[in-house]
C-alpha positions as CSV (number, residue, x, y, z in Angstrom):
1,M,-20.6,3.4,-6.4
2,G,-21.0,6.4,-4.0
3,T,-19.0,8.9,-2.0
4,P,-20.9,11.1,0.6
5,D,-23.2,10.5,3.6
6,F,-26.2,10.4,1.3
7,A,-25.0,7.1,-0.2
8,V,-24.1,5.3,3.1
9,P,-27.7,4.1,3.8
10,T,-27.9,2.5,0.4
11,L,-24.7,0.6,1.0
12,N,-26.0,-0.6,4.4
13,A,-29.3,-1.6,2.9
14,L,-27.7,-3.7,0.1
15,V,-25.6,-5.6,2.7
16,D,-28.6,-6.0,5.0
17,A,-30.7,-7.4,2.2
18,G,-28.1,-10.1,1.5
19,H,-26.7,-8.8,-1.7
20,E,-23.1,-9.7,-2.4
21,V,-21.3,-6.4,-2.8
22,C,-18.2,-7.4,-4.8
23,A,-16.6,-3.9,-4.7
24,V,-17.2,-0.3,-3.6
25,Y,-16.2,2.5,-5.9
26,T,-15.8,5.9,-4.3
27,Q,-13.9,9.2,-4.9
28,P,-10.3,9.3,-3.7
29,P,-9.7,10.4,-0.1
30,R,-9.2,14.1,0.3
31,R,-7.6,16.4,2.8
32,A,-10.1,17.6,5.5
33,G,-10.2,19.1,8.9
34,R,-8.0,21.6,10.7
35,G,-4.9,19.4,10.2
36,K,-5.7,18.8,6.5
37,Q,-5.2,15.1,7.0
38,V,-6.1,12.8,4.1
39,R,-9.4,11.2,5.1
40,P,-11.6,8.6,3.3
41,G,-15.1,9.7,2.5
42,P,-18.2,8.3,4.3
43,V,-18.9,5.5,1.9
44,H,-15.2,4.5,1.8
45,A,-15.0,4.4,5.6
46,R,-18.2,2.3,5.9
47,A,-17.1,-0.1,3.2
48,E,-13.9,-0.8,5.1
49,Q,-15.9,-1.4,8.3
50,L,-17.9,-4.0,6.3
51,G,-14.8,-5.6,4.9
52,I,-15.7,-4.8,1.3
53,P,-12.9,-4.1,-1.2
54,V,-12.7,-0.3,-2.0
55,R,-11.5,1.2,-5.3
56,H,-11.1,4.9,-5.7
57,P,-9.9,5.8,-9.2
58,V,-9.5,9.4,-10.1
59,S,-11.2,8.6,-13.4
60,L,-13.0,5.7,-15.1
61,K,-12.0,6.9,-18.6
62,G,-8.9,4.7,-19.0
63,A,-9.0,1.2,-20.5
64,D,-7.3,-0.4,-17.5
65,E,-9.9,0.9,-15.1
66,Q,-12.8,-0.1,-17.4
67,E,-11.4,-3.6,-17.8
68,A,-10.9,-3.9,-14.0
69,F,-14.6,-2.9,-13.5
70,A,-15.8,-5.3,-16.2
71,A,-13.8,-8.1,-14.6
72,L,-15.9,-7.9,-11.5
73,G,-18.7,-9.7,-13.4
74,A,-21.3,-7.7,-11.5
75,D,-25.0,-8.3,-12.1
76,V,-25.7,-4.6,-11.5
77,A,-24.0,-1.4,-10.4
78,V,-25.8,0.7,-7.7
79,V,-24.9,4.3,-8.0
80,A,-25.7,7.0,-5.3
81,A,-24.0,10.4,-5.4
82,Y,-20.8,8.9,-6.8
83,G,-19.5,12.1,-8.4
84,L,-17.7,10.7,-11.4
85,L,-18.9,10.4,-14.9
86,L,-19.5,6.8,-16.0
87,P,-18.3,6.1,-19.6
88,R,-20.3,3.9,-21.9
89,A,-18.0,0.9,-21.2
90,V,-18.8,1.1,-17.5
91,L,-22.5,1.7,-18.0
92,D,-22.7,-1.4,-20.2
93,A,-20.5,-3.8,-18.2
94,P,-23.0,-5.1,-15.5
95,V,-25.6,-7.5,-16.7
96,H,-28.4,-5.2,-15.7
97,G,-26.5,-1.9,-16.2
98,C,-26.1,0.9,-13.7
99,L,-29.0,2.0,-11.5
100,N,-28.9,5.4,-9.9
101,V,-30.5,6.6,-6.6
102,H,-31.6,10.1,-7.6
103,G,-32.8,12.6,-5.0
104,S,-35.9,14.0,-6.8
105,L,-39.0,12.9,-8.7
106,L,-37.7,12.8,-12.2
107,P,-38.0,14.3,-14.7
108,R,-38.7,17.4,-12.7
109,W,-35.1,18.2,-11.5
110,R,-32.0,16.8,-13.2
111,G,-28.6,17.9,-12.0
112,A,-26.4,18.4,-9.0
113,A,-28.8,20.1,-6.5
114,P,-32.3,18.6,-6.9
115,I,-33.2,18.9,-3.2
116,Q,-32.3,22.6,-2.9
117,R,-33.9,23.5,-6.2
118,A,-37.2,21.8,-5.3
119,I,-37.4,23.8,-2.1
120,L,-36.5,27.1,-3.8
121,A,-39.2,26.5,-6.5
122,G,-41.8,26.0,-3.8
123,D,-42.6,22.4,-4.9
124,A,-45.1,20.6,-2.8
125,Q,-43.3,17.3,-2.8
126,T,-40.0,15.7,-3.8
127,G,-38.8,12.1,-3.5
128,I,-36.6,9.4,-4.9
129,T,-36.3,8.0,-8.4
130,I,-34.5,4.8,-9.3
131,M,-33.2,5.4,-12.8
132,Q,-31.4,3.2,-15.4
133,M,-28.3,5.3,-16.2
134,E,-27.3,6.4,-19.6
135,R,-24.8,8.9,-20.8
136,G,-27.1,12.0,-20.5
137,L,-27.4,13.9,-17.2
138,D,-30.1,12.1,-15.3
139,T,-31.9,11.3,-18.5
140,G,-32.3,7.5,-18.2
141,P,-35.6,5.6,-18.0
142,M,-37.2,5.4,-14.6
143,L,-37.8,2.1,-12.7
144,M,-39.4,3.1,-9.4
145,K,-40.4,6.2,-7.4
146,A,-41.3,7.2,-3.9
147,A,-42.6,10.7,-2.9
148,T,-42.5,12.8,0.3
149,P,-44.1,16.2,1.1
150,I,-41.6,19.1,1.4
151,G,-43.7,21.1,3.9
152,N,-41.3,23.3,5.9
153,K,-38.4,20.9,5.8
154,T,-34.8,22.2,5.3
155,A,-32.5,20.8,2.7
156,G,-30.6,19.1,5.5
157,Q,-33.7,17.4,6.8
158,L,-34.8,16.3,3.3
159,H,-31.2,15.0,2.5
160,D,-31.4,12.7,5.5
161,E,-34.9,11.6,4.8
162,L,-34.3,10.9,1.1
163,S,-31.0,9.1,1.8
164,Q,-32.9,6.6,3.9
165,M,-35.8,6.4,1.5
166,G,-33.5,5.9,-1.5
167,A,-31.9,2.9,0.3
168,G,-35.3,1.2,0.8
169,V,-36.5,2.0,-2.8
170,M,-33.3,0.6,-4.3
171,V,-33.6,-2.7,-2.4
172,E,-37.2,-2.9,-3.5
173,T,-36.2,-2.2,-7.1
174,L,-33.6,-4.9,-7.1
175,A,-36.1,-7.4,-5.7
176,Q,-38.4,-6.7,-8.6
177,L,-35.9,-6.0,-11.3
178,D,-37.0,-8.7,-13.7
179,Q,-40.6,-7.6,-13.5
180,L,-40.2,-3.8,-13.7
181,Q,-40.9,-1.9,-17.0
182,A,-38.7,1.1,-17.4
183,E,-40.6,4.4,-18.1
184,P,-38.9,6.9,-20.4
185,Q,-38.7,10.5,-19.1
186,D,-40.5,13.3,-20.8
187,D,-37.8,15.9,-21.5
188,A,-40.4,18.7,-21.8
189,L,-41.1,18.4,-18.1
190,T,-37.5,18.8,-16.8
191,C,-35.6,21.6,-15.1
192,H,-31.9,21.9,-14.5
193,A,-31.0,21.6,-10.9
194,A,-27.8,23.7,-11.1
195,K,-25.2,23.4,-8.4
196,I,-25.7,25.9,-5.6
197,D,-23.4,28.9,-5.9
198,K,-22.5,30.5,-2.5
199,A,-23.4,33.9,-4.0
200,E,-27.0,32.7,-4.1
201,A,-27.1,32.5,-0.3
202,K,-27.0,36.2,0.4
203,L,-30.5,37.4,1.4
204,D,-32.0,40.1,-0.8
205,F,-34.8,41.7,1.3
206,A,-36.3,43.3,-1.8
207,K,-37.6,39.8,-2.6
208,P,-41.0,38.6,-1.1
209,A,-40.6,37.1,2.4
210,E,-42.1,33.8,1.2
211,Q,-39.3,33.4,-1.3
212,L,-36.6,34.3,1.3
213,E,-38.1,31.8,3.8
214,R,-37.6,29.1,1.1
215,E,-34.0,30.2,0.6
216,V,-33.4,29.9,4.3
217,R,-34.6,26.3,4.2
218,A,-32.9,25.5,0.9
219,F,-29.5,26.7,2.1
220,A,-29.7,25.1,5.6
221,P,-27.3,23.8,6.8
222,F,-25.0,24.7,3.9
223,P,-24.0,27.2,2.7
224,G,-26.4,29.0,4.9
225,A,-28.6,32.0,3.9
226,W,-27.0,35.2,5.3
227,C,-27.2,38.9,5.7
228,T,-25.0,41.5,7.5
229,I,-25.9,42.6,11.0
230,A,-23.7,45.2,12.7
231,D,-20.9,44.5,10.2
232,E,-21.0,40.8,10.9
233,R,-22.2,38.1,8.5
234,V,-25.0,36.1,10.2
235,K,-26.7,33.0,8.8
236,F,-30.4,32.4,9.1
237,L,-31.0,28.6,9.5
238,R,-34.7,28.9,10.2
239,A,-37.1,31.7,9.6
240,Q,-40.8,32.5,9.4
241,V,-43.0,34.8,7.3
242,V,-44.6,37.6,9.3
243,D,-47.6,39.7,8.1
244,A,-46.0,43.1,8.3
245,Q,-44.8,45.8,5.9
246,G,-42.0,48.4,5.7
247,A,-39.0,49.5,3.6
248,A,-37.2,46.5,2.4
249,G,-34.3,45.6,4.8
250,D,-35.6,47.7,7.8
251,V,-35.9,46.0,11.2
252,L,-39.5,46.6,12.2
253,D,-39.5,45.6,15.9
254,D,-37.4,44.2,18.8
255,Q,-37.9,40.6,17.5
256,L,-35.7,41.2,14.4
257,T,-38.6,41.2,12.0
258,I,-37.2,42.4,8.7
259,A,-39.4,44.1,6.1
260,C,-39.2,42.5,2.6
261,G,-40.5,43.3,-0.8
262,K,-43.7,41.7,0.3
263,R,-44.5,41.0,4.0
264,A,-41.6,40.4,6.4
265,L,-39.2,37.8,7.6
266,R,-38.3,36.9,11.2
267,P,-35.3,34.5,11.8
268,A,-35.9,31.7,14.3
269,V,-32.4,30.2,14.4
270,L,-29.3,32.1,13.6
271,Q,-25.6,31.4,13.5
272,R,-22.7,33.8,13.8
273,A,-19.4,33.1,12.1
274,G,-17.5,30.4,14.0
275,K,-20.3,30.0,16.6
276,P,-22.9,27.3,17.1
277,A,-26.5,27.9,15.9
278,M,-28.7,29.6,18.5
279,P,-32.4,30.5,18.9
280,L,-33.4,34.1,18.1
281,E,-34.0,35.0,21.7
282,D,-30.4,33.9,22.6
283,Y,-28.9,35.9,19.8
284,L,-30.9,39.1,20.7
285,R,-30.0,38.7,24.4
286,G,-26.3,39.3,23.5
287,R,-26.7,41.5,20.4
288,P,-30.0,43.4,20.4
289,V,-30.8,45.0,17.0
290,A,-32.6,48.4,17.2
291,T,-35.9,49.0,15.4
292,G,-35.2,51.0,12.3
293,T,-31.8,49.4,11.6
294,R,-31.3,48.8,7.9
295,L,-29.9,45.3,7.1
296,S,-28.1,44.3,3.9
């Protein structure tokens, strides 16, 4: 049960490990692209390539859908970024219940955007948790974990790394399912990983440069941290902290070093609206920004 790119490696790993995937559940195809054509999601498309039956109900709340799910007689349901709530009847139908590939080290971040929130908070590491699903939001007992350092990775890089890691950890979990002891989560240690609001992506240079650099990484590649330069919205996809001071928002030199509430920020990769990403030197070659310019 999954929908976006994040879940595709898990589907591939289940098949490669020899598991019989009796059905794939995914969200309904949606209109996308310039022509707004109806397109299946990544998991849907991959399941069709593998010859696996695909089901894409709008909801699982109806009795007919719940009966159809139970009729599969599944040993376990593997869930990765599915996007629909699973009612109690669905959670209880498989012999071993529903196991979720969660993109953080529970119970630290529960919710829709654990990768981005971990970066924004300055966490040293994140990872994958395989969790026995229950009706609460990411509250179920934990079966297995794997960690990775965050370092200076972007959300996009962590997404790809964790999607591969999650696939491997899920296969390992299934291989040991009869021996694993589920560990309850400590609710006192949890934070809510709220969905990213596009309004969060606007850079506020009154903040410390270290925090803004984390925002740049957390919002890359989407929605993209941005500011206005010469009346044009420009995204920062990579940036570095520079040991310099000045009035917040002022450009301090010819390398687009921008003073912040503490220290300064220098973009390394930028993207203009409708244009490909480019290194700082390429951006400045075509659109130099004078020292003393105030950015907002």
